[in-house]
C-alpha positions as CSV (number, residue, x, y, z in Angstrom):
1,M,-8.2,-11.1,4.2
2,S,-5.1,-13.3,4.0
3,F,-5.0,-16.8,2.5
4,F,-4.0,-18.2,5.9
5,E,-6.6,-16.2,7.7
6,E,-9.3,-17.9,5.6
7,K,-7.9,-21.3,5.0
8,C,-5.7,-21.9,8.1
9,P,-6.5,-19.4,10.9
10,E,-4.1,-21.3,13.2
11,M,-1.2,-20.4,10.9
12,D,-2.4,-16.8,10.6
13,R,-2.3,-16.5,14.4
14,Y,1.1,-18.1,14.5
15,L,2.5,-15.6,12.0
16,E,1.1,-12.7,14.0
17,S,2.4,-14.0,17.3
18,H,5.9,-14.3,15.8
19,A,6.0,-10.8,14.3
20,S,7.2,-7.5,15.9
21,A,4.6,-5.9,18.2
22,E,2.1,-3.6,16.7
23,P,2.4,0.0,18.0
24,E,-0.4,0.9,20.4
25,M,-1.7,3.7,18.3
26,L,-2.0,1.5,15.2
27,K,-3.8,-1.1,17.4
28,R,-6.4,1.6,18.3
29,L,-6.7,2.7,14.6
30,R,-7.3,-0.9,13.5
31,K,-10.0,-1.3,16.1
32,E,-11.7,1.9,15.2
33,T,-11.5,1.0,11.5
34,F,-13.5,-2.2,12.2
35,Q,-16.0,-0.2,14.3
36,K,-16.7,2.7,12.0
37,T,-16.2,1.6,8.4
38,T,-18.3,-0.6,6.2
39,Q,-15.3,-2.3,4.5
40,P,-12.7,-2.8,7.3
41,H,-11.0,-5.6,5.4
42,M,-9.5,-2.8,3.2
43,I,-7.1,-1.9,6.0
44,S,-3.5,-3.1,5.5
45,G,-3.5,-4.9,8.8
46,Y,-0.9,-6.1,11.3
47,Q,1.3,-8.4,9.2
48,Q,1.4,-6.2,6.1
49,G,1.8,-3.1,8.2
50,R,5.0,-4.6,9.8
51,L,6.2,-5.5,6.3
52,L,5.8,-1.9,5.1
53,T,7.5,-0.6,8.2
54,I,10.5,-2.9,7.7
55,F,10.8,-2.0,4.0
56,S,10.6,1.7,4.8
57,K,13.2,1.5,7.6
58,M,15.5,-0.4,5.2
59,L,15.2,2.1,2.4
60,R,15.2,5.3,4.6
61,P,13.2,7.1,1.9
62,Q,13.2,10.8,1.5
63,R,9.9,10.8,-0.5
64,I,7.1,8.3,-0.2
65,L,3.9,8.2,-2.2
66,E,0.8,6.2,-1.1
67,I,-2.2,5.8,-3.4
68,G,-5.2,4.8,-1.3
69,T,-5.1,6.2,2.3
70,F,-8.3,4.6,3.6
71,T,-8.0,5.1,7.4
72,G,-4.2,5.8,7.4
73,Y,-2.9,2.6,8.9
74,A,-0.4,1.9,6.1
75,T,0.5,5.6,6.0
76,L,1.7,5.5,9.6
77,C,3.6,2.2,9.0
78,L,5.4,3.7,6.0
79,A,6.2,6.9,7.9
80,E,8.2,5.1,10.5
81,G,11.1,4.8,8.0
82,L,11.2,8.3,6.7
83,T,14.4,10.4,7.1
84,E,14.1,13.4,9.5
85,S,13.4,15.7,6.6
86,G,11.4,13.2,4.6
87,K,7.8,13.4,3.6
88,I,5.0,10.9,2.7
89,T,2.2,12.1,0.3
90,T,-0.9,10.0,0.7
91,L,-3.9,10.3,-1.7
92,D,-7.5,9.4,-1.5
93,I,-10.8,10.5,-2.9
94,N,-13.1,9.7,0.1
95,E,-13.8,13.0,1.9
96,D,-16.4,11.4,4.1
97,L,-13.8,9.1,5.7
98,A,-11.0,11.6,5.8
99,Y,-11.7,12.5,9.4
100,L,-10.4,9.2,10.6
101,P,-6.9,9.3,9.2
102,R,-6.6,13.0,10.0
103,K,-7.4,12.1,13.7
104,Y,-4.6,9.6,13.9
105,F,-2.2,11.6,11.8
106,S,-2.6,14.5,14.2
107,E,-1.7,12.2,17.1
108,S,1.3,10.8,15.4
109,K,4.9,12.1,15.8
110,F,5.0,12.0,12.0
111,N,2.2,14.5,11.6
112,A,4.3,17.2,10.1
113,Q,5.8,14.8,7.5
114,I,2.4,13.6,6.3
115,D,0.8,15.3,3.3
116,F,-2.7,14.0,3.1
117,Q,-4.5,15.0,-0.1
118,I,-8.1,14.4,-1.3
119,V,-7.4,14.2,-5.0
120,N,-7.7,11.9,-8.0
121,A,-4.4,9.9,-8.1
122,L,-4.3,9.9,-11.9
123,D,-4.5,13.7,-11.9
124,F,-1.8,13.9,-9.3
125,L,0.6,11.6,-11.2
126,Q,0.1,13.6,-14.4
127,D,0.8,16.9,-12.7
128,T,3.6,16.1,-10.2
129,T,7.3,16.4,-11.0
130,D,8.4,14.8,-7.7
131,V,10.6,11.8,-7.7
132,F,9.7,9.1,-5.2
133,D,11.9,6.5,-3.3
134,L,9.1,4.3,-2.2
135,V,5.5,4.0,-3.5
136,F,2.7,1.9,-2.1
137,I,-0.5,1.4,-4.2
138,D,-3.7,0.0,-2.6
139,A,-6.6,1.6,-4.4
140,D,-8.7,1.6,-7.5
141,K,-7.5,-1.7,-9.0
142,E,-9.0,-0.9,-12.4
143,N,-6.3,1.9,-12.8
144,Y,-3.4,-0.2,-11.6
145,T,-1.8,-0.4,-15.1
146,E,-2.2,3.4,-15.6
147,Y,-0.6,4.1,-12.2
148,F,2.3,1.9,-13.2
149,T,2.8,3.7,-16.5
150,L,2.6,7.2,-15.0
151,L,4.9,6.3,-12.1
152,K,7.8,5.1,-14.2
153,P,9.2,8.5,-15.0
154,L,8.8,9.6,-11.3
155,L,11.3,6.9,-10.1
156,Q,15.0,6.7,-9.9
157,S,17.3,3.7,-9.8
158,G,16.7,1.9,-6.5
159,S,13.2,3.2,-6.1
160,V,10.7,0.6,-4.8
161,I,7.0,0.2,-5.7
162,I,4.6,-2.1,-3.8
163,F,1.3,-3.0,-5.4
164,D,-1.2,-4.6,-3.0
165,N,-3.9,-7.2,-3.7
166,V,-2.2,-8.7,-6.8
167,L,-3.5,-12.2,-6.1
168,W,-7.0,-10.8,-5.8
169,Y,-8.3,-13.7,-3.7
170,G,-7.0,-16.2,-6.2
171,K,-8.9,-14.7,-9.1
172,V,-5.7,-14.0,-11.0
173,L,-5.8,-17.7,-11.9
174,E,-9.0,-17.3,-13.9
175,E,-8.5,-17.8,-17.6
176,N,-11.2,-15.5,-18.9
177,P,-12.3,-13.3,-16.0
178,D,-15.5,-11.3,-16.3
179,K,-14.6,-8.5,-13.9
180,K,-12.4,-5.6,-15.2
181,S,-10.6,-5.4,-11.8
182,T,-9.4,-9.0,-12.2
183,Q,-8.4,-8.4,-15.8
184,K,-6.4,-5.3,-14.8
185,I,-4.5,-7.0,-12.0
186,Q,-3.6,-9.9,-14.4
187,E,-2.4,-7.3,-16.9
188,L,-0.4,-5.4,-14.3
189,N,1.4,-8.6,-13.1
190,D,2.2,-9.5,-16.7
191,M,3.4,-6.0,-17.5
192,I,5.7,-6.0,-14.5
193,A,7.1,-9.4,-15.2
194,K,8.1,-8.4,-18.7
195,D,9.5,-4.9,-17.9
196,S,13.3,-5.0,-18.1
197,D,13.5,-1.7,-16.1
198,F,12.4,-3.5,-12.9
199,E,13.2,-6.6,-10.9
200,N,10.2,-8.0,-8.9
201,L,8.8,-10.7,-6.8
202,I,5.2,-11.4,-5.8
203,L,5.0,-12.1,-2.0
204,P,2.0,-14.2,-1.0
205,L,1.3,-12.1,2.1
206,R,-2.4,-11.6,2.8
207,D,-3.8,-11.0,-0.7
208,G,-0.4,-10.8,-2.4
209,V,2.0,-7.8,-2.9
210,N,4.0,-7.3,-6.0
211,L,7.4,-5.9,-4.9
212,L,9.3,-4.0,-7.6
213,R,12.7,-2.3,-7.6
214,K,13.7,0.0,-10.4
215,I,17.1,-1.1,-11.9
Protein backbone atom coordinates (compact mmCIF):
# COMPACT_ATOMS: atom_id res chain seq x y z
CA MET A 1 0.00 0.00 0.00
CA SER A 2 1.24 3.48 -0.82
CA PHE A 3 1.44 6.43 1.56
CA PHE A 4 -1.07 8.38 -0.50
CA GLU A 5 -3.36 5.36 -0.86
CA GLU A 6 -3.66 5.22 2.94
CA LYS A 7 -3.39 8.90 3.93
CA CYS A 8 -4.80 10.69 0.91
CA PRO A 9 -6.66 8.37 -1.50
CA GLU A 10 -7.71 11.33 -3.62
CA MET A 11 -4.06 12.02 -4.43
CA ASP A 12 -3.48 8.34 -5.15
CA ARG A 13 -6.34 8.35 -7.65
CA TYR A 14 -4.95 11.54 -9.19
CA LEU A 15 -1.51 9.94 -9.63
CA GLU A 16 -2.99 6.88 -11.30
CA SER A 17 -5.25 8.91 -13.58
CA HIS A 18 -2.23 10.87 -14.82
CA ALA A 19 0.04 7.89 -15.51
CA SER A 20 0.35 5.86 -18.70
CA ALA A 21 -2.38 3.27 -19.19
CA GLU A 22 -1.92 -0.16 -17.66
CA PRO A 23 -1.79 -2.91 -20.32
CA GLU A 24 -4.93 -5.02 -20.39
CA MET A 25 -3.15 -8.26 -19.48
CA LEU A 26 -1.59 -6.65 -16.40
CA LYS A 27 -5.00 -5.33 -15.41
CA ARG A 28 -6.34 -8.89 -15.52
CA LEU A 29 -3.35 -10.21 -13.58
CA ARG A 30 -3.78 -7.58 -10.89
CA LYS A 31 -7.49 -8.45 -10.56
CA GLU A 32 -6.78 -12.18 -10.31
CA THR A 33 -4.05 -11.55 -7.74
CA PHE A 34 -6.62 -9.88 -5.50
CA GLN A 35 -9.10 -12.69 -6.10
CA LYS A 36 -6.82 -15.67 -5.54
CA THR A 37 -4.02 -14.73 -3.12
CA THR A 38 -4.08 -14.09 0.61
CA GLN A 39 -1.67 -11.14 0.48
CA PRO A 40 -2.53 -9.24 -2.72
CA HIS A 41 -0.90 -6.07 -1.38
CA MET A 42 2.44 -7.72 -2.23
CA ILE A 43 1.85 -7.03 -5.92
CA SER A 44 3.90 -4.16 -7.34
CA GLY A 45 0.76 -2.47 -8.62
CA TYR A 46 -0.12 0.08 -11.26
CA GLN A 47 2.11 3.06 -10.39
CA GLN A 48 5.19 1.07 -9.47
CA GLY A 49 4.70 -1.17 -12.47
CA ARG A 50 4.77 1.81 -14.82
CA LEU A 51 7.92 3.05 -13.07
CA LEU A 52 9.64 -0.31 -13.60
CA THR A 53 8.64 -0.31 -17.25
CA ILE A 54 9.99 3.20 -17.82
CA PHE A 55 13.32 2.35 -16.15
CA SER A 56 13.61 -0.84 -18.18
CA LYS A 57 12.83 0.92 -21.45
CA MET A 58 15.38 3.64 -20.65
CA LEU A 59 18.12 1.12 -19.86
CA ARG A 60 17.29 -1.42 -22.60
CA PRO A 61 18.84 -4.19 -20.48
CA GLN A 62 20.22 -7.41 -21.87
CA ARG A 63 19.98 -9.22 -18.54
CA ILE A 64 17.45 -8.53 -15.77
CA LEU A 65 17.25 -10.29 -12.42
CA GLU A 66 14.15 -10.19 -10.22
CA ILE A 67 14.13 -11.59 -6.68
CA GLY A 68 10.53 -12.21 -5.63
CA THR A 69 8.19 -13.11 -8.50
CA PHE A 70 4.92 -13.32 -6.55
CA THR A 71 2.28 -13.35 -9.34
CA GLY A 72 4.57 -12.00 -12.06
CA TYR A 73 3.23 -8.45 -12.39
CA ALA A 74 6.59 -6.71 -11.98
CA THR A 75 8.26 -9.36 -14.15
CA LEU A 76 6.07 -8.47 -17.10
CA CYS A 77 6.57 -4.75 -16.50
CA LEU A 78 10.35 -5.16 -16.50
CA ALA A 79 10.28 -7.41 -19.57
CA GLU A 80 8.82 -4.57 -21.66
CA GLY A 81 12.26 -2.93 -21.88
CA LEU A 82 14.36 -5.99 -22.74
CA THR A 83 16.44 -6.03 -25.90
CA GLU A 84 15.27 -8.53 -28.53
CA SER A 85 17.85 -11.05 -27.34
CA GLY A 86 17.53 -10.11 -23.66
CA LYS A 87 16.38 -12.28 -20.78
CA ILE A 88 14.80 -11.75 -17.38
CA THR A 89 15.47 -14.31 -14.66
CA THR A 90 12.87 -14.19 -11.90
CA LEU A 91 13.20 -16.14 -8.65
CA ASP A 92 10.70 -17.27 -6.05
CA ILE A 93 10.29 -20.11 -3.56
CA ASN A 94 6.48 -20.40 -3.56
CA GLU A 95 5.70 -23.43 -5.70
CA ASP A 96 2.02 -23.35 -4.66
CA LEU A 97 1.51 -19.95 -6.29
CA ALA A 98 3.72 -20.57 -9.32
CA TYR A 99 0.75 -21.52 -11.51
CA LEU A 100 -0.41 -17.90 -11.61
CA PRO A 101 2.73 -16.21 -13.01
CA ARG A 102 3.24 -19.16 -15.35
CA LYS A 103 -0.27 -18.64 -16.71
CA TYR A 104 0.37 -14.99 -17.57
CA PHE A 105 3.95 -15.53 -18.73
CA SER A 106 2.65 -18.07 -21.25
CA GLU A 107 0.20 -15.47 -22.59
CA SER A 108 2.85 -12.78 -22.86
CA LYS A 109 4.86 -11.98 -25.96
CA PHE A 110 7.90 -12.05 -23.66
CA ASN A 111 7.36 -15.68 -22.64
CA ALA A 112 10.50 -16.97 -24.38
CA GLN A 113 12.58 -14.30 -22.62
CA ILE A 114 11.36 -15.11 -19.10
CA ASP A 115 13.33 -17.62 -17.04
CA PHE A 116 11.15 -18.39 -14.01
CA GLN A 117 12.94 -20.40 -11.34
CA ILE A 118 11.68 -21.82 -8.05
CA VAL A 119 14.91 -21.50 -6.11
CA ASN A 120 16.41 -19.90 -3.03
CA ALA A 121 17.76 -16.52 -4.14
CA LEU A 122 20.81 -16.70 -1.85
CA ASP A 123 21.80 -20.02 -3.42
CA PHE A 124 21.27 -18.61 -6.90
CA LEU A 125 23.42 -15.54 -6.23
CA GLN A 126 26.22 -17.64 -4.78
CA ASP A 127 26.24 -19.98 -7.80
CA THR A 128 25.67 -17.68 -10.79
CA THR A 129 28.39 -15.98 -12.80
CA ASP A 130 25.97 -13.88 -14.85
CA VAL A 131 26.29 -10.10 -14.96
CA PHE A 132 23.04 -8.12 -14.70
CA ASP A 133 22.10 -4.73 -16.11
CA LEU A 134 18.96 -4.28 -14.00
CA VAL A 135 17.95 -5.95 -10.72
CA PHE A 136 14.63 -5.63 -8.88
CA ILE A 137 14.39 -7.00 -5.33
CA ASP A 138 11.05 -7.38 -3.60
CA ALA A 139 11.24 -10.46 -1.37
CA ASP A 140 12.54 -11.71 1.95
CA LYS A 141 13.35 -8.37 3.62
CA GLU A 142 15.50 -10.05 6.28
CA ASN A 143 18.01 -11.01 3.57
CA TYR A 144 18.17 -7.60 1.87
CA THR A 145 21.72 -6.85 3.09
CA GLU A 146 22.93 -10.30 2.02
CA TYR A 147 21.39 -9.81 -1.42
CA PHE A 148 23.16 -6.48 -1.78
CA THR A 149 26.53 -7.95 -0.80
CA LEU A 150 26.21 -10.92 -3.15
CA LEU A 151 24.97 -8.79 -6.04
CA LYS A 152 27.86 -6.33 -6.10
CA PRO A 153 30.27 -8.56 -8.07
CA LEU A 154 27.48 -9.42 -10.53
CA LEU A 155 27.10 -5.83 -11.71
CA GLN A 156 28.99 -3.60 -14.11
CA SER A 157 29.32 0.16 -14.31
CA GLY A 158 25.88 1.57 -15.11
CA SER A 159 23.97 -1.41 -13.71
CA VAL A 160 20.87 -0.47 -11.72
CA ILE A 161 19.37 -2.07 -8.62
CA ILE A 162 15.91 -1.29 -7.28
CA PHE A 163 15.02 -2.38 -3.74
CA ASP A 164 11.33 -2.25 -2.88
CA ASN A 165 9.65 -1.49 0.49
CA VAL A 166 12.60 0.46 1.88
CA LEU A 167 10.37 2.81 3.90
CA TRP A 168 8.57 -0.19 5.41
CA TYR A 169 5.33 1.65 6.17
CA GLY A 170 7.31 4.33 8.00
CA LYS A 171 8.94 1.85 10.39
CA VAL A 172 12.42 2.88 9.21
CA LEU A 173 11.99 5.92 11.46
CA GLU A 174 11.86 3.74 14.58
CA GLU A 175 14.96 4.21 16.77
CA ASN A 176 15.11 0.71 18.23
CA PRO A 177 12.87 -1.55 16.15
CA ASP A 178 11.97 -4.97 17.53
CA LYS A 179 11.40 -6.69 14.21
CA LYS A 180 14.38 -8.06 12.32
CA SER A 181 12.87 -7.07 8.98
CA THR A 182 12.78 -3.42 10.04
CA GLN A 183 16.34 -3.62 11.36
CA LYS A 184 17.56 -5.13 8.09
CA ILE A 185 15.88 -2.50 5.92
CA GLN A 186 17.40 0.25 8.06
CA GLU A 187 20.79 -1.47 7.75
CA LEU A 188 20.43 -1.78 3.99
CA ASN A 189 19.56 1.89 3.52
CA ASP A 190 22.55 2.86 5.67
CA MET A 191 24.88 0.52 3.75
CA ILE A 192 23.80 1.91 0.40
CA ALA A 193 24.10 5.54 1.48
CA LYS A 194 27.70 4.93 2.61
CA ASP A 195 28.79 2.79 -0.37
CA SER A 196 31.03 4.84 -2.69
CA ASP A 197 30.55 2.30 -5.49
CA PHE A 198 26.96 3.46 -5.97
CA GLU A 199 24.89 6.60 -6.38
CA ASN A 200 21.36 6.29 -5.06
CA LEU A 201 18.07 7.96 -4.23
CA ILE A 202 15.08 6.70 -2.24
CA LEU A 203 11.87 7.46 -4.11
CA PRO A 204 8.77 7.75 -1.89
CA LEU A 205 6.62 5.80 -4.33
CA ARG A 206 4.17 3.43 -2.63
CA ASP A 207 6.26 1.92 0.21
CA GLY A 208 9.54 3.44 -1.00
CA VAL A 209 12.06 2.21 -3.57
CA ASN A 210 15.80 2.60 -3.23
CA LEU A 211 17.20 3.28 -6.69
CA LEU A 212 20.92 2.55 -7.12
CA ARG A 213 23.32 2.95 -10.03
CA LYS A 214 26.74 1.36 -9.95
CA ILE A 215 29.43 3.92 -10.74
